[in-house]
PASE-439463 format. One record per residue (C-alpha): z, x, y. Coordinates in nm, 2 decimals. Example, Ala and Ser with C-alpha at 12.3 -4.5 7.8 and 13.67 -1.06 7.14 Angstrom:
<site z="0.78" x="1.23" y="-0.45"/>
<site z="0.71" x="1.37" y="-0.11"/>
//
This chain:
<site z="0.01" x="0.02" y="0.00"/>
<site z="-0.12" x="0.15" y="0.34"/>
<site z="0.10" x="0.02" y="0.67"/>
<site z="-0.04" x="0.11" y="0.99"/>
<site z="0.20" x="0.14" y="1.27"/>
<site z="0.11" x="-0.07" y="1.62"/>
<site z="0.29" x="-0.18" y="1.93"/>
<site z="0.38" x="-0.54" y="1.93"/>
<site z="0.18" x="-0.80" y="2.10"/>
<site z="0.35" x="-0.88" y="2.40"/>
<site z="0.30" x="-0.54" y="2.55"/>
<site z="-0.01" x="-0.53" y="2.48"/>
<site z="-0.07" x="-0.81" y="2.68"/>
<site z="0.10" x="-0.72" y="2.90"/>
<site z="-0.11" x="-0.42" y="2.97"/>
<site z="-0.42" x="-0.60" y="3.00"/>
<site z="-0.27" x="-0.85" y="3.28"/>
<site z="-0.13" x="-0.59" y="3.47"/>
<site z="-0.51" x="-0.39" y="3.40"/>
<site z="-0.69" x="-0.73" y="3.58"/>
<site z="-0.44" x="-0.76" y="3.82"/>
<site z="-0.51" x="-0.44" y="3.96"/>
<site z="-0.89" x="-0.46" y="3.93"/>
<site z="-0.94" x="-0.84" y="4.03"/>
<site z="-0.89" x="-0.78" y="4.41"/>
<site z="-1.18" x="-0.54" y="4.39"/>
<site z="-1.40" x="-0.75" y="4.18"/>
<site z="-1.37" x="-1.07" y="4.42"/>
<site z="-1.56" x="-0.88" y="4.77"/>
<site z="-1.71" x="-1.17" y="4.89"/>
<site z="-2.12" x="-1.18" y="5.05"/>
<site z="-1.94" x="-1.23" y="5.41"/>
<site z="-1.70" x="-0.92" y="5.35"/>
<site z="-1.98" x="-0.70" y="5.19"/>
<site z="-2.25" x="-0.79" y="5.50"/>
<site z="-1.95" x="-0.70" y="5.77"/>
<site z="-1.93" x="-0.34" y="5.64"/>
<site z="-2.17" x="-0.11" y="5.79"/>
<site z="-2.47" x="0.04" y="5.60"/>
<site z="-2.42" x="0.47" y="5.59"/>
<site z="-2.59" x="0.62" y="5.89"/>
<site z="-2.96" x="0.75" y="5.83"/>
<site z="-3.01" x="1.08" y="5.91"/>
<site z="-3.17" x="1.22" y="6.21"/>
<site z="-3.19" x="1.50" y="6.43"/>
<site z="-3.43" x="1.78" y="6.41"/>
<site z="-3.38" x="2.10" y="6.29"/>
<site z="-3.40" x="2.35" y="6.59"/>
<site z="-3.38" x="2.77" y="6.62"/>
<site z="-3.33" x="2.91" y="6.96"/>
<site z="-3.47" x="3.22" y="7.00"/>
<site z="-3.35" x="3.46" y="7.34"/>
<site z="-3.50" x="3.74" y="7.45"/>
<site z="-3.42" x="3.90" y="7.79"/>
<site z="-3.49" x="3.63" y="8.04"/>
<site z="-3.64" x="3.41" y="7.84"/>
<site z="-3.59" x="3.12" y="7.58"/>
<site z="-3.80" x="3.00" y="7.36"/>
<site z="-3.66" x="2.69" y="7.06"/>
<site z="-3.85" x="2.53" y="6.82"/>
<site z="-3.75" x="2.20" y="6.65"/>
<site z="-3.93" x="2.05" y="6.33"/>
<site z="-3.82" x="1.71" y="6.25"/>
<site z="-3.80" x="1.61" y="5.88"/>
<site z="-3.67" x="1.28" y="5.92"/>
<site z="-3.89" x="0.93" y="5.95"/>
<site z="-3.76" x="0.89" y="6.29"/>
<site z="-3.83" x="1.02" y="6.58"/>
<site z="-3.60" x="1.26" y="6.78"/>
<site z="-3.60" x="1.34" y="7.19"/>
<site z="-3.50" x="1.69" y="7.20"/>
<site z="-3.44" x="1.90" y="7.54"/>
<site z="-3.40" x="2.26" y="7.59"/>
<site z="-3.10" x="2.37" y="7.83"/>
<site z="-3.01" x="2.74" y="8.01"/>
<site z="-2.71" x="2.83" y="8.12"/>
<site z="-2.80" x="3.15" y="8.37"/>
<site z="-2.58" x="3.46" y="8.36"/>
<site z="-2.58" x="3.50" y="8.74"/>
<site z="-2.38" x="3.28" y="8.96"/>
<site z="-2.70" x="3.25" y="9.18"/>
<site z="-2.93" x="3.14" y="8.95"/>
<site z="-2.99" x="2.81" y="8.87"/>
<site z="-2.89" x="2.66" y="8.50"/>
<site z="-3.19" x="2.43" y="8.39"/>
<site z="-3.19" x="2.12" y="8.15"/>
<site z="-3.60" x="2.15" y="8.10"/>
<site z="-3.79" x="1.78" y="7.98"/>
<site z="-3.72" x="1.55" y="7.68"/>
<site z="-3.94" x="1.62" y="7.44"/>
<site z="-4.02" x="1.36" y="7.12"/>
<site z="-4.03" x="1.51" y="6.79"/>
<site z="-4.18" x="1.32" y="6.57"/>
<site z="-4.20" x="1.28" y="6.18"/>
<site z="-4.29" x="1.60" y="5.98"/>
<site z="-4.35" x="1.77" y="6.38"/>
<site z="-4.23" x="2.06" y="6.51"/>
<site z="-4.26" x="2.14" y="6.85"/>
<site z="-4.19" x="2.42" y="7.10"/>
<site z="-3.98" x="2.48" y="7.39"/>
<site z="-3.96" x="2.72" y="7.66"/>
<site z="-3.75" x="2.80" y="7.98"/>
<site z="-3.59" x="3.08" y="8.17"/>
<site z="-3.39" x="3.26" y="8.39"/>
<site z="-3.42" x="3.52" y="8.68"/>
<site z="-3.22" x="3.78" y="8.53"/>
<site z="-3.00" x="3.71" y="8.21"/>
<site z="-2.94" x="3.42" y="7.97"/>
<site z="-2.55" x="3.31" y="7.90"/>
<site z="-2.62" x="3.03" y="7.64"/>
<site z="-2.89" x="2.81" y="7.49"/>
<site z="-2.87" x="2.50" y="7.34"/>
<site z="-3.10" x="2.16" y="7.21"/>
<site z="-2.97" x="1.85" y="7.29"/>
<site z="-3.09" x="1.53" y="7.06"/>
<site z="-3.13" x="1.16" y="7.15"/>
<site z="-3.27" x="0.87" y="6.98"/>
//
């Protein structure tokens, strides 16, 4: 005669009931609640590389995403009397690359590219 041990039946039911009680709120999300949640943000923004050579700056921006990106080159010049500049906005379409240029009179302190939808 083979005898196997098993836990009492009420303990098993309590375990299943506890599991159902824990999972029930996760499974009962109403469609109205699901619609209120924001979708994850879509990828956006061209990848830009900025090269500074003396007083001249060149930026190359490539957009791998389906939405266009408007990019601008910004320069901060090293000399206090030299004017800082914000270049014109250029649109970078999907799978496109644009070149941005700018310069200071003497030397460039910093240069960066801004993005806008």
